[in-house]
Each structure stands twice: as C-alpha cells, then as structure tokens.
C-alpha positions as CSV (number, residue, x, y, z in Angstrom):
1,M,0.0,-0.1,-0.2
2,T,1.1,3.5,-1.0
3,R,1.8,6.2,1.3
4,L,-0.5,8.6,-0.3
5,N,-3.3,5.2,-0.7
6,K,-2.9,5.0,3.1
7,L,-3.5,8.8,3.4
8,L,-6.8,7.9,1.6
9,S,-7.7,5.4,3.6
10,L,-7.2,7.0,6.6
11,F,-9.2,10.2,6.0
12,G,-11.8,7.5,5.0
13,I,-14.3,5.6,7.1
14,A,-12.7,3.6,9.7
15,L,-11.9,-0.2,9.3
16,V,-14.1,-1.5,12.4
17,S,-17.0,0.1,13.7
18,V,-16.7,1.0,17.5
19,W,-20.6,1.1,18.8
20,F,-19.9,2.7,22.1
21,V,-19.4,6.7,21.6
22,L,-18.3,8.5,24.4
23,P,-16.9,12.0,23.3
24,A,-14.7,14.3,25.2
25,A,-14.5,11.7,28.5
26,A,-12.4,9.1,29.7
27,D,-12.4,5.2,29.4
28,H,-13.9,4.3,32.8
29,H,-14.2,0.4,32.2
30,L,-17.2,1.2,30.2
31,D,-18.5,-1.2,27.2
32,I,-15.6,-0.3,25.0
33,D,-14.2,-2.7,22.1
34,Y,-10.7,-3.4,22.8
35,A,-7.9,-4.1,20.1
36,E,-8.4,-7.8,19.5
37,Q,-4.8,-9.8,20.4
38,M,-3.4,-11.1,17.2
39,P,-0.6,-13.8,16.6
40,L,0.8,-11.6,13.8
41,A,0.1,-7.7,15.3
42,T,3.5,-7.5,15.8
43,K,3.9,-7.8,11.8
44,S,0.8,-5.9,11.2
45,M,1.0,-2.2,9.4
46,L,2.4,-0.2,11.8
47,L,1.9,3.9,11.1
48,D,4.3,5.3,14.0
49,I,6.7,4.9,16.7
50,A,8.1,7.0,19.8
51,R,10.3,6.3,22.6
52,A,9.0,6.1,26.3
53,G,12.3,5.1,28.5
54,N,13.6,2.9,27.5
55,T,10.8,1.2,25.9
56,M,9.7,1.4,22.2
57,V,6.2,1.6,21.6
58,A,4.7,1.6,17.5
59,V,0.9,1.8,16.9
60,G,-1.1,0.7,14.2
61,E,-4.3,-0.6,12.2
62,R,-6.9,-1.9,14.2
63,G,-5.6,-0.4,17.5
64,H,-2.7,-2.7,17.4
65,V,-0.1,-1.1,20.2
66,V,3.2,-3.5,20.4
67,T,6.3,-2.4,23.1
68,S,10.0,-3.6,22.6
69,T,12.7,-3.0,25.5
70,D,15.3,-3.8,22.0
71,G,14.1,-3.0,19.1
72,E,13.9,-6.9,18.4
73,T,11.4,-8.6,20.1
74,W,7.9,-7.0,20.3
75,T,4.8,-7.9,22.6
76,Q,1.0,-6.7,21.6
77,A,-0.2,-4.7,24.7
78,E,-3.4,-6.3,26.0
79,H,-5.4,-3.5,27.1
80,V,-6.5,-1.0,24.2
81,P,-9.5,0.4,24.0
82,T,-9.8,1.0,20.6
83,R,-10.2,-1.1,17.5
84,S,-9.7,2.2,15.6
85,T,-6.6,2.8,13.3
86,L,-3.8,4.1,15.4
87,T,-1.7,6.7,13.4
88,T,0.3,8.6,15.8
89,V,1.9,8.1,19.0
90,F,3.8,10.6,21.2
91,S,5.7,10.0,25.1
92,I,6.9,13.1,27.2
93,G,8.4,11.3,30.3
94,D,6.9,8.0,30.7
95,R,3.2,9.2,29.7
96,L,2.3,8.0,26.1
97,W,-0.5,9.7,24.1
98,A,-1.5,8.2,20.4
99,G,-4.1,8.9,18.3
100,G,-6.2,8.1,15.1
101,H,-9.3,6.8,13.4
102,D,-12.6,8.8,15.0
103,A,-10.9,10.8,16.5
104,V,-9.5,9.0,19.0
105,I,-7.0,9.9,21.4
106,L,-5.4,7.7,24.3
107,T,-3.1,7.4,26.8
108,S,-0.9,5.3,28.8
109,G,0.9,6.0,31.9
110,D,2.9,2.5,32.1
111,K,4.8,2.8,28.7
112,G,2.2,1.3,26.6
113,K,0.8,-1.9,28.4
114,N,-2.2,-0.4,29.7
115,W,-4.3,2.4,28.0
116,T,-7.2,4.6,28.7
117,R,-9.5,6.2,26.3
118,M,-9.3,9.9,26.5
119,Y,-11.2,11.3,23.8
120,Y,-14.1,9.5,21.1
121,D,-16.0,11.2,18.3
122,P,-16.7,8.8,15.2
123,E,-19.5,11.1,14.2
124,R,-17.0,14.1,12.9
125,N,-15.3,11.5,10.9
126,Q,-12.0,12.8,11.2
127,V,-8.2,11.2,11.9
128,I,-6.1,12.4,14.8
129,M,-2.3,12.4,12.7
130,D,-0.7,14.2,15.1
131,I,-0.3,15.0,19.0
132,Y,2.4,17.0,20.6
133,F,2.0,18.2,25.0
134,T,4.5,20.4,25.9
135,D,4.2,19.4,29.6
136,E,1.9,16.3,31.5
137,D,-1.2,19.4,31.3
138,N,-1.0,21.3,28.0
139,G,-1.6,18.9,24.2
140,I,-2.4,19.6,20.9
141,A,-3.4,17.4,18.3
142,V,-4.1,17.8,14.9
143,G,-5.1,16.1,11.9
144,S,-7.7,15.7,8.8
145,Y,-10.0,18.4,7.4
146,G,-8.5,21.1,9.2
147,L,-8.8,18.8,12.9
148,Y,-7.4,21.1,16.0
149,L,-8.1,20.1,19.3
150,Y,-6.5,21.7,22.4
151,T,-6.4,20.4,26.0
152,N,-4.8,22.5,29.5
153,D,-6.3,19.6,31.9
154,G,-4.2,17.0,30.9
155,G,-6.2,15.3,28.4
156,K,-9.7,15.3,30.3
157,T,-11.3,17.8,28.4
158,W,-10.4,18.5,24.4
159,D,-11.3,22.0,23.0
160,D,-12.1,22.8,19.2
161,A,-9.9,25.7,17.6
162,S,-8.7,26.7,14.3
163,V,-5.6,27.1,12.5
164,D,-7.5,28.5,9.4
165,E,-11.1,29.2,9.0
166,E,-10.5,29.5,5.4
167,S,-9.2,26.0,4.9
168,D,-10.1,22.4,5.8
169,Y,-7.0,20.7,4.4
170,H,-5.6,18.0,6.7
171,L,-3.0,19.4,9.1
172,N,-0.5,16.4,9.7
173,N,2.5,16.8,11.8
174,L,2.9,19.3,14.6
175,L,6.3,20.8,15.6
176,Y,7.6,22.8,18.5
177,F,10.6,24.7,19.4
178,G,10.5,25.2,22.9
179,D,10.2,29.0,23.2
180,G,6.4,30.0,22.0
181,R,7.5,29.0,18.5
182,W,5.4,25.9,16.4
183,M,5.1,24.5,12.5
184,I,2.5,22.9,11.4
185,A,3.2,20.8,8.3
186,G,0.1,20.7,5.8
187,E,-1.8,19.5,2.8
188,A,-1.6,20.9,-0.4
189,G,1.2,23.5,0.3
190,L,-0.7,24.7,2.9
191,S,1.9,24.9,6.2
192,Y,1.5,27.4,8.9
193,R,3.7,28.8,11.8
194,S,3.0,30.6,15.3
195,F,5.2,32.8,17.2
196,D,3.0,33.1,20.5
197,D,2.8,29.5,21.9
198,T,-0.4,28.6,19.1
199,Q,-2.8,31.8,19.9
200,T,-2.7,33.0,16.4
201,W,-1.1,31.1,13.3
202,E,0.4,32.4,9.4
203,L,0.4,30.7,6.3
204,M,3.8,30.1,5.4
205,D,4.9,30.7,1.6
206,M,5.8,27.6,0.4
207,P,8.0,26.9,-2.8
208,Y,6.1,23.3,-3.8
209,E,2.1,23.0,-3.6
210,G,2.2,19.3,-2.8
211,S,1.4,17.9,0.8
212,M,4.0,17.9,3.5
213,W,3.8,14.7,5.7
214,G,5.8,15.7,8.2
215,A,8.6,17.9,9.7
216,L,12.1,17.6,11.4
217,K,13.5,20.2,13.4
218,T,17.5,19.4,12.9
219,S,20.6,19.8,15.2
220,T,21.5,23.1,12.9
221,D,18.5,24.6,14.0
222,C,17.2,24.2,10.8
223,V,13.6,22.3,9.5
224,L,13.1,20.0,7.0
225,F,9.4,19.7,5.4
226,Y,8.9,16.2,3.5
227,G,6.4,14.9,1.9
228,L,4.9,13.7,-1.6
229,R,6.8,12.1,-4.8
230,G,10.4,12.7,-2.3
231,H,9.8,16.4,-2.0
232,V,12.2,17.9,1.4
233,L,12.1,21.8,2.2
234,E,14.4,22.8,3.7
235,S,14.1,26.5,6.0
236,C,17.0,27.9,8.5
237,D,14.4,31.5,9.5
238,F,12.1,29.8,11.0
239,G,9.6,29.3,7.7
240,S,10.5,33.1,6.1
241,S,12.4,31.5,3.1
242,W,12.8,28.0,1.6
243,D,15.1,26.1,-0.2
244,E,14.4,22.6,-1.9
245,V,16.7,19.8,-1.0
246,P,17.6,17.4,-3.7
247,T,16.7,13.8,-2.7
248,G,17.4,11.9,-5.7
249,S,14.0,9.9,-5.5
250,E,10.4,10.5,-6.1
251,S,9.0,8.0,-3.2
252,S,7.0,9.8,-1.0
253,I,8.2,10.2,2.4
254,S,6.5,9.9,5.6
255,G,9.0,9.4,8.2
256,A,12.3,11.3,9.7
257,A,14.9,11.3,12.3
258,E,18.4,12.3,13.3
259,F,21.2,11.4,15.1
260,E,24.3,14.0,15.2
261,E,23.7,15.3,12.2
262,L,22.3,12.0,10.2
263,V,19.7,12.7,9.1
264,V,17.4,9.6,8.0
265,L,14.0,9.7,5.9
266,G,11.9,6.7,5.7
267,A,9.8,6.6,2.4
268,N,7.9,4.3,0.2
269,S,9.1,1.3,-1.5
270,G,11.6,0.7,1.1
271,I,13.2,3.7,0.1
272,I,15.6,5.2,2.5
273,L,16.9,8.6,2.3
274,I,20.1,9.5,4.1
275,R,22.4,13.1,4.9
276,D,25.3,13.5,6.6
277,D,26.3,16.8,5.9
278,S,24.4,20.0,4.6
279,S,24.3,18.7,1.3
280,G,21.5,16.2,-0.8
281,F,20.4,12.6,0.0
282,R,21.9,9.3,-0.7
283,V,19.7,6.8,-1.4
284,Y,19.6,3.7,0.2
285,H,17.3,0.6,-0.8
286,H,16.0,-1.3,2.2
287,S,16.0,-4.8,1.6
288,S,12.0,-5.3,2.7
289,G,10.8,-3.0,-0.1
290,V,8.0,-1.8,2.3
291,D,6.3,1.5,2.5
292,F,7.8,3.0,6.0
293,S,5.7,5.3,7.7
294,A,8.0,6.7,10.9
295,V,11.5,7.1,11.9
296,L,12.6,6.8,15.7
297,S,16.5,7.3,16.2
298,L,18.0,4.8,19.0
299,G,20.5,7.3,20.4
300,D,23.3,5.0,18.6
301,G,23.4,5.3,15.3
302,T,20.9,3.0,14.2
303,F,17.3,3.6,13.6
304,L,13.9,1.7,13.8
305,L,11.6,2.6,10.8
306,S,7.7,1.5,11.2
307,G,5.4,0.7,8.6
308,E,4.0,-2.3,6.4
309,D,4.9,-5.9,8.2
310,G,5.7,-4.5,11.7
311,V,9.3,-2.6,12.6
312,H,12.4,-2.7,10.3
313,R,16.0,-1.7,11.5
314,Y,18.5,0.5,9.1
315,P,21.4,-0.3,8.9
316,E,20.5,-3.7,8.5
317,V,22.0,-6.5,10.3
318,V,24.1,-8.5,8.0
319,T,24.1,-12.5,8.7
320,E,27.3,-14.3,8.1
321,E,25.6,-16.1,5.0
322,E,24.7,-12.9,3.9
323,A,27.6,-10.8,3.8
324,D,29.2,-14.4,2.4
325,E,27.2,-14.0,-1.0
C-alpha cells in the first residue's frame, strides 16, 4: 500500500466500527471494544513509533499497540480500548499519547502496557494525525480536514480550535521549538507557523504546492519539511524562506529522525534517504521493500522504521551467510 493510498484510507471510513460513543470523556471501564489480541499484530501495518524511557512503542491498524525494550522482540499490548486504526504516538517522560481514526485519543502511564481512552468522536469523521504535549497538562492534536484540538487539563477535556478558518485541508505534523514557536506541516502546500505559542497562526509561503507529511527540527537549527513525491524543503529562518533539497528519489516520504547530524528519512517502496552533511541525500534501498511511515533514532547511530510488516531496522543486520554471498 502506498503512502498516498494509506492516507486516503485514513481519511475515509474507519476499518472497524466501534459501537459505544463517549465523546470527550475518559474510559472508566465501560463497554468499549478493545483491540483484539492477534498472533501477527507485531507484523501488521504500524504507522508511528515513539520511545518512553527504555521502551519503544509502535501503533497501527485495528488499534494495535506493540512494545519492545530492544527493538527486536515486540509484544502486543493487552489493554487498548479501541479497534480504530492508530496513526500517531507521542511520549513525554513515561506518559504516552496515541490517536487515530474516529478522532480517538488514548493515553498510557505505564510505557504502553495499558491504555485509557480520553476522547472519541466518530461522528466528526476525522483522523488524529499528530499529538504533541509540552507538559503533563497542555497538549494539541491535529488531523484531517482541519482538525485541531487542545487540552489544558492533561487530556480530561479537549476543545476545538482552528488554524485557518478558510481551509479544511489536512494538518499532518506538529513541530514545537520550545520558545513559543510552532510549525504545522500540511496538505496541498498549506503549512503554518506560530510565534505566540499557538495563539495565532500564519500561512507560510512554500515553494512546493504538494502535501508535506512531516517535519524535523535538525541539530543545525534548521527545519526539514518532507512529503509527496520525494520533496524535501529546508528553512533555516523559521519558515521565512525555503530551499528545495535534492533527494534523488520520487518516493513519497513519511518519517524522519536525526542522530548527530545524520538525517534519515523513511519513504515508500523500501527507500531510505540519508544525509550526513549539508548537501543532498543519498538513496538506500532497504531489503524489505515496504512503505515506511515513521523513523525513530535509538541514539547510537541505528534507527527503527515502522510501516508495512511491522518495525524494521537501519542499518540492516547482515547475517554471516549474507556477508559471504
């Protein structure tokens, strides 16, 4: 499944119906459909990955949540109160937040073992695409058709807001700079920035009118936006000007991470784009050949990539038999 088709499916009808509706309320062990335990859940489509302490957590289709402490062996979480596809996961300390279809938002305080449903509203037919908390109380969720929710009480209640009242294009990724500045990577060339801690947003002038599916703040204090057909845009002045960075690929890019100025982008068809200096990217063909959706740095020069068939690794581990060939 290509990233474009995957996004179209995310913005369509949820894969599995959930019959109990509880908007803007926590899961108090009521009659909620929990994600089923499935033998191949760890090899299913996993759309995002994050780290909480020494635990890696990936989320994906059918409400699947899988965890690992070594990046190799993965275990499905037993208590996940949704069967809606989960598209994003975020960690702050040991606290995790996840969101996805049916505007569902979940949280876990034990590194992904058990989850509580904090928000759910399938009637709005929108998908949570990204979540970001600046502290234990204050968080933002953005998504399809201009979805923008915020909380000031640790997710107990969520209120609607708008980045752009004249647009209902998809908001795909949040980027926080820690000093009151924010960015949002969006669809159809519509991406935004805020100088005043999200009180107001302004549309940025982007050189590419296609969709940007993600953003990465680099160690050089620049920003990379990436997305459709291998396009990468870079700004070193908080979005006042942008340069297109050559990638050598037309595979759409969905995830990114950095380790000591080594930038790794995950794209469709097993393409990994690598940059270790200020110039363009070089192309690596991962043996899996799958569509990647997110990238996580392990802090030692290795990276995990979620996507089709579960979680993959870069650099790939070469067996003795493969080395001899």
